[in-house]
N, C-alpha and C positions, 0 to 999 in steps of 0.2 A: 504494500500500500504506500502511495506517495504522500508527501506532506499536504496539509490542507489549511487554507487561510480562513479564519472565522472572525466574526465581528463580536466583540465583547458586549454582553447584555447591559453591563453597567456603564462603562466609560465610552463605549461605541468605537473603540480603537481596534485595529486589526491585531490578531495574534495567530501564531502558527501552531498547529498540532502535527508533530513529526511522526514518521512511521513507527519509531520505537515507543512513542506515546500511545499510539493506537494499540500496539502489542500489549502494553501494560494494562490499559483499560479493558481489553479483552480478557486478559489473564484474571483480573479480579471482578469481572462481570459488572462493569459500570459503563454508562454512556460517556462519550467525550464531553469535556466541560463546555459551558456556554459563557463563562467568565474568563478573562485573561488571568495569567498567573498573579499579577500585581493586585488585581481586584479580589482574587480568591484569598490572597494573604490578608488584605484589609478586612474582608468579611470575617475571617477567623479571628483576627486580633481584636475585633469589636467584642468578642466574648471573653477576653483575657485581661482581667484586672489584676495586675501583679503587685502593686505597692500602695494603692490607696486603701487605708484602713480606717475603720470607724468603730465607735462603741455602740453595741446593740445587744439587747437582751436575747438570750437563747429562748426559742419558742418551745423548748421542752422543759428545761430545768428552771428557767426564769432568771438566771443569773446574768448580769451584764458582762459581756465578753468583747474581745476584739474580733472584728469580722471584716471581710471584704465587701459586705453588703451594708449600705447605710441603713439607719433605723427606719426610714420611711419606705424602703424598697418593699413592694407588695408581694413578698415571698415568705414562705415558712423556712426559717433558717435555724439550724442547730449548731451549737458549739461543737468543737472536734470531739470532746469526750462523749457527749450525748449521741452525736451522729454515728460514731464507731461502735456504740454500745448495742446491746440486744434489747434495749428498752422500748423499741418501736419496730414496726414492720413496714418496709416500703411497699410490700405487696398489698397492703391495706388500701393504697391509693390507685390500685389497678382498675382499669375500665375496658369495656368492649370497644372495638373499633367501630366508628360511625362512618359508613360509606356515603352519607349524605353531605359530608363536610370535608374540606381539604385536610390532609394529614398534619400539616404544620400548625393549623389552628388547634387541633386536638393535643399535639405535643405541648404547645404553649400553655394550655390549660393545666396539663399534668405538671409542667415546670413550676407553675404558680402554687400548686397544692402540695407537692411532695417536698419534704424537708431537704434543703440544700446544705452542703458542708460549708460552714462559715469561714473557715480558713483551711487552705489545702496543706495539711500536714498530717503525718501519721500519729497514731494514738500515743505512742511512747515519747515521741519528740514533743508533742503538745503538753505532756505532763511535766517537762523540765524546762521549757523555754517559752517566751511570749513575744508578741509583736514581730512575728516572722510569717511569711506566706510562700507557698510552693516550696516547701523544704522537707527534709527528712534526716534522721540520724544526726541530730545536733546536740551539743552539750555546751551550756553556758554561752549561748549566742543571742544576739539582739539586733533587730532590724536587718535581717537577712532575707533576700528574695531570690528564689530559684537557687537553692543550695542543698548540698548533700554531704554527709560525713565531714562535719567541721566541728572544731572545738575552740572555745575562747575567741570567737570572731564577732566583731560588731560593725554594722553599717556596710552592707555590700550586696552585690548582685552577681549571680552566676559564680558560685564558689564551690569547689569540689576537693575534698580531702585536704584541708588546710588547718593550721593551728596558729593561734595568737596573732590575729590580724586586726587592723583598724582602718576603716575607710578604704578598703580594697575591693575591686570588682574584676571578674573574669580571670580568676586565678585557679590553678591546680597544683597541689602538692607544694605549697609554700608555707613558710613559718616566719613569725616575728617580723612582720613587714607592715609598712604604712603607706597609704596613698599610692597604690599601684593599680595599673590597668593593663590587663593582658600580661600575665606573668606565669612562668612554669618552673617549678623546682627552684625557687629562690629562698634565701635566708638572710634576714636583716638587710632588706633593700627598701628604698624610700623614694617616693615621688618620681616614679619612673613609668615608662610605657614600653610594652613589648620587650621584656627582658627575661631571658631564659637561663636557667642553671647558673645562677650568679650569687655571690655572697658579698655583703658589706658594700653595696653600691648605692649612690645617691644621684638623682636627677639624670637618669639614663634613658636613652631611646634606642630601639632596634639593636640590642646588644646581647651577646651570648657568651657563656662560660667566662665571665669576668669576675674579678675579685679586687676589692678596694679601688673602685673607679668612681669618678665624680664629674658630673655635668658634661657628659660626652654622648656621642651618637655613633652608631654603626661600628662598634668594636666587637672583635672576635678574639677570644682566648687571650685577654689582656689583664695586666695588673698595674696598679699605681699610675693611672692616667687621670689628668685633670684638664677639662676642656680639650680632650683628645691629645693632650701633650703628655708623653711619658716622663716619669720622675723616678729617681731612686727611692727605695722604700722609706728611708729616713726622711728624705725631703718631702715625700708625699704626705706623710702624717704631720710634718711641720707646717706644710702649706694649708691643709684643710682645717687646721686648728684656728686659722684666721676667720673661719666662717662658723660662728656660734649659732647653730640651727635651733637652739632653744628660744631664740628671739624671733618673734613673728615678723618684724621688719626685715631681719636678715634672711629668714627663710623665704619670704616672698621675693626679696631681691635676688637671691640665688636662683629661685625658680624662674624668674623672668629672664635672667641672664642665660640660664640653661636653654630656655625656650628659643631665645634669639640665636644661640650657638647652634642648636639643632638645625636651624634653617640653612646652615651652610652645607649640610649633607643631604643628599637625596634619600627620602624614606624608602623602606622596603615596599615595592609596588604592590605586592600581593603575598599572602601567607598561605602556602599550600605544601607543607612538608610531606613527602612520601605520598603524594596524590597523583594517581595515574589516570589520565584521560578525564580530568575534572575541570569544571569552571565554577567561579564564585570567589569566595574569600574565606580564609581561615579554615581550610580543609586539611585534615591530618589523617594519615594512614588509611586512605580511602581510594576507591577505584570506581570508575564509570559513574561519577556523580556530576550532574549538571545544574548550574545556577543554585548552588547550595552555599550556606553561610553558617559558620561556627559549628562544624560537624567533625566527628572523628570515627574511625573504624566503621565506615559506611560503604556499601556497594550498590551499584545499579539503581540509583535513586535520583530524584529530580525535585527541585523547588523545596528543599528542606531548610529549616532555620533552627539553630541552637539545639542540636541533638547531642546532649552532654555525655551520655553513657553509651559504651559499645554494647552490642553491635546493632546496626540498622541495615536491613536489606530489602530491596524491592519496594520502596515507598515513594510516594509522590505527595507533594503539598501537605507536609506535616510540619507544624510549627511547635516544636517543643517535646522534649523528654527522650524517647528512644529506649535504651537499656534492653536490648534484645527485642526489637520490634521488626516485624516483617509484613509484607503484603498489605500495607495500610495506606489510606488515601484521604486527603482533604479533611484533616483533623487537627486539633490543637491540644497540647499537653496530654499526650497518650503514650503508653509504653509499659515497660515492666513485664518482660516475658509474655508478650501479647502478639497476636497476629490477626490479620483481616479485620482491622478497625477502620470503619468508613464513616465519615461525617459525624464524628464524635468529639466531645470536649471533656477534659478532666476525667479520663477513664483509662483503665488498664489493670495491671497487676494480675497476671494469669487470666486475662480476658481474651476470648477467642470468638471471632465472627460476631461483631457487634456493629450495629448501624444506628445512627441518629440517637446516641445515648449521651447523657450528661451525668457526671458524678457516679458512674457505674464501675464497679471493681469486682473482678473475678467472674467465673461462670462462662457461659458460651451461648451463642445463638440468641442474641437480644436485639430487639428492634424498637426504637422509640421509647427507651426506658430512662427513668430518672432515679438516681440514688439506690439502685438495686445492688445487692452484694451476693456474688456466687450464684446468681439465678441462671437457670437453663431453660431455653425455649420460652422466652418471655417477650410479650408485646404490650406496650403501654402499661408496664408493671403488672401484667396478668399472665399467669403460667398456662402453658398448653402442653399437650402431649406432642411428641416429636413430629409425628405426621401432621397433626393439626397446625403446628407452628409453620411448617414448610408451606402448607397449602395457603394459610392465611397471609403469610409474608408475600407470596407471589401475587395474591389478589390485591394487597395493599400497594405494592409497587406498580401494578397495572392501574390501580385507582389514582395513584399520585401522578401518573402520566395523563390520565383521562380527565381528572379534576385537579389540576395543579393549583397551588397557592399563587395569587397575584398581588403584589404590593402596590402602594400608591404611585410608584414611579413606573408601573407597568412591567416590572421584572417578573419573569415566570419561574416558579420553583417546582420543578418536577423531581422525580427520583434521580439522584446524582448531583443535586445541589446541596451545599452546606446550609445550615440554619439561616433564615433571614436575619439580618442585623437588627431589625426592629424588635425581635423577640429576645435579644440579649438581655440578661438581667442587670447589665451594667450600662451606664451612660457612656457615650463615645469618649468624653474627656476624662473618664476614669480608667480607660484601657490603654494597652500598648498601641492601639491603632493611632492614637493621637501623636505618639512619638514617631512612628514611621510615616504617617500621612497627616501632617498637621493641617487643621482647618479651623476657621473661626466658628463661633457659636451659630451665626446665621447660616454659614455654609453647611454645617452639620445638620441643622434643622431642615434646611431645604432639601437635603438628601434623605430625610426621614430618619435620621439618627436622633436618639435622645441625648439631651445635654443636661448635666446637673450643675446648678450654680454652687460654687464653693460655699462651705459653711462660713458664716460670719463669726469669727472668733475674736473675743477681746482678750488678748494675752496681757496678763499683768507683768509686763517685762520689768524686771528689777535691775537689770544692768545692760547697758548698750554695749555692742561689740567694741565700739571705740574706747570704752572705758575698761576693757579687760587689760590685765597686766601684760606688758610686751613679752616678758620672759617667763617660761614655765616655772622657774625656780621661785618666782614671786607669787605664784598661784597657790594659796592655801586651801584647805578642805572646805572653807566657807563657800567656794565657788560652786560646790555641789548643791547648795541651797538657792542659788540664783537662777532666775529665768532670763536667759540671754536672748536678745533680739537679733535674729539672723540678718546679715547685711544684704542678702540677696532677695529674700521673700518676706522679711519682717515677721516671720513665724517665731514664736517664742520656743526655746528649747532648753533642756537641762543637760548638764554633763553627768555622766555616770561614773561610779567609782572605778570600774574597769578602764574607762577612757582616760581619766586623769592619772591613774597609776601607770598606764601604758606610756603616755606622753612624758611623764617624769622619767621613767626608766630609759626611754629612747632619746631624751633631751630634745623634745619637739614642742612647738608652741601650741597654745590653745587655739581651737578653730574659731573662725568668725562666721561660719555658715552652719545652718542646721543640718542634721544628718540626711534629711530628704534631698536637700539641694546638693550635698556632696555625692550622694548616690546618683541623683539625676544627671549630674555632669558626666559621670562615667557611662551611664546608659546612653546619653546623647552621642558620646564618642563611638560606642559600639554600633548604634544605629547608623551613624555616618559611614562606618566601615562596612556596612551591609548594603550599601548602594554604590554601584560602580559607574564610572564614566569612561569614555574613550580618551586616551592620551597618546602622544607620540614620544617615543624614546629620544631624549636629548643627545644621545650618542650615536645610535645606529639608524634612527628614523623609523623603527618598527612601531606599528600601532598596536595598542594593547589596552586592556581594561584595568582600572585601579580605582580605589575609593578616594584618591587624592585629587581634588579639583585644582584647576590652574590658578584660581584666585588665591588659593591657600599655599600651594606648592608650585613654584615657577619651573624649577628644573627637576626632572624625574627621569629615571632609567627603567627600561624593561627588565624583566627578571634576569635574563641572561647577562646583560651588561651590569646590573646591580651586583650579581654574584661575582663577576669578574673583578669589579672594582673593590668590593668590600671583603670578600672571602679570599 
């Protein structure tokens, strides 16, 4: 079969469906998409509230808890302890399928009535930590989002198997570090980006296997470098003593100087270590993956985003999770030893053959279910015999094609389309969609997305950021009682005991921004790295794709020339 050009239902732009795409759709028995890849991603992300947290009473135990759903959201929401317990039965909310109405309307009713998981975290993690979302296997962690197997880590996004971190995001196997973005196997590294297998480094960019290096870029296998200049060991330590990083003014000055110094060196154009026949960015140990971002140990897949755990095989249009996932399509936050997951969100853990499910874990052969656990042959939370399930499922798919759901924009939702964005339990500006596809309130409403006005909060700020002591040595424990005004968003925030002790130990200054702004800055960097533009190599003239735009990076090299120059 040859490639086919289609017109996206949503944006009305052309997009191509390639022969290998048709083969995949045939393999998993779904029709080709009617939305382009970008619009499919946007539609899924509208269902993904990662970091907006609220206080809300659990609808089972009645206790006030932290939730990803605001108190006025018209859903039944349980705290993690109640949701994972046996004190309620999701099958109680089951109902017969109504062939007089579109499927998506019936699913939306079930979604409003069946209890939803207030925070996405496992039972045991929820017993020991708080103020985290989309996490598991944590110990003494605070304000982490999308994290697994971490200990003593505060304020971060996408963290896997780390210890003793503060204000770090997109890290794996790191320890005792601060203000890092994209790091791997580092120890005692600070204020750096894209630094791998390094120790005792400060203000570094695009560097590997370095030790005791300061304010440099594009280093490989180096020691005792300052602003890319080599020093003798004794001279190195004598020189960096001039920079007392416990002072906020000094820290910010060095950070600015390092940023200006980095501009002298072309950044790494793309990150794709041990990636065979792959396109995208930040692809590791993978094969035959196209237009994928932030993945590892993945094969024969396309349009994937942030698959943190190995392995993933034969998947299309999945944004999030993985961990032994196969033959899955157009879903968000799915995985955990699962297969054949289609059009689902927040589902997995030994789940097989599930379609149009939300908050479903374990079991097999589920269709249109909400919050079921280990259920088999289940449709709209009602159990069926195996033969009855197969027969009814076939009839529903036929009915979805004959009586599709039609939204206010005239977009048609038959079998093979992800959930309509208007049925998301989150407002557009609460979700990751706003990060990847920023729009104004009026633009969102015009596209039939919900928009939530931010809560009006009167913070009793007791200390302005400008009034904080410049040096960490001058900050006594009284700072823990202060409500500090963030210099970026004016939100009031408090320091934690872990945070102040960490900064003292590492001789680092008090922050002037709230944790959410610090995390948000790193998420913005990650989002920018997940969007590619065409550039021309400044050395050989080859055209290639990179996340570095010309207005930000004037001189750039293709991968081949970059490796020749740097390595």
